[in-house]
C-alpha positions, 0 to 999 in steps of 0.5 A, spaced: 542 276 935 541 269 939 544 263 938 538 260 935 537 265 930 544 265 928 544 257 927 537 258 923 541 263 919 547 259 918 543 253 916 539 257 911 545 260 908 548 253 907 542 250 904 542 256 899 549 255 897 548 248 896 542 249 892 545 254 887 551 249 886 546 244 884 542 249 880 549 251 876 551 243 875 550 241 868 548 234 870 543 234 876 538 229 876 533 227 881 530 220 880 528 220 873 527 228 873 531 232 868 535 238 871 530 243 868 524 240 872 528 240 878 530 247 878 523 249 875 520 245 881 524 249 886 523 256 883 515 254 883 515 251 890 518 258 893 513 262 889 507 257 891 509 256 898 512 263 899 518 260 902 525 262 900 528 258 895 534 256 899 530 253 904 527 248 899 531 241 897 530 236 892 529 230 895 528 225 890 524 224 883 520 219 879 517 218 872 510 215 874 508 215 866 512 218 860 513 225 859 511 227 867 516 227 872 515 228 880 520 231 884 519 230 892 521 236 896 523 238 903 521 245 905 523 249 910 527 248 917 522 243 919 523 239 912 516 239 910 514 234 904 512 237 898 511 234 891 512 238 884 510 235 878 512 237 871 511 235 864 516 233 858 518 240 857 520 241 864 514 246 865 511 245 872 504 243 872 503 243 880 506 244 887 503 241 893 504 240 900 504 232 902 499 230 908 503 229 914 504 221 915 
């Protein structure tokens, strides 16, 4: 295994460990979004964007209007920006990549 692959594997495993620890934490909130919204966004982003859940990190969240939460995500080793929106019941409304700035 090359050094580059080992590094990528190590970083992916570390991110996965942090994500699992965060998802199991009783009080994780990102911005104004409840923990269930964050957890559901990571799972939905993994499915929709076809990446491993361990490569997704919740960056920050906002509550643009009552009952709707927006969670910013960093996806993959390049930390590509994505956004996930959930309703007041933490059901995912949508996940999309953001345009590069």
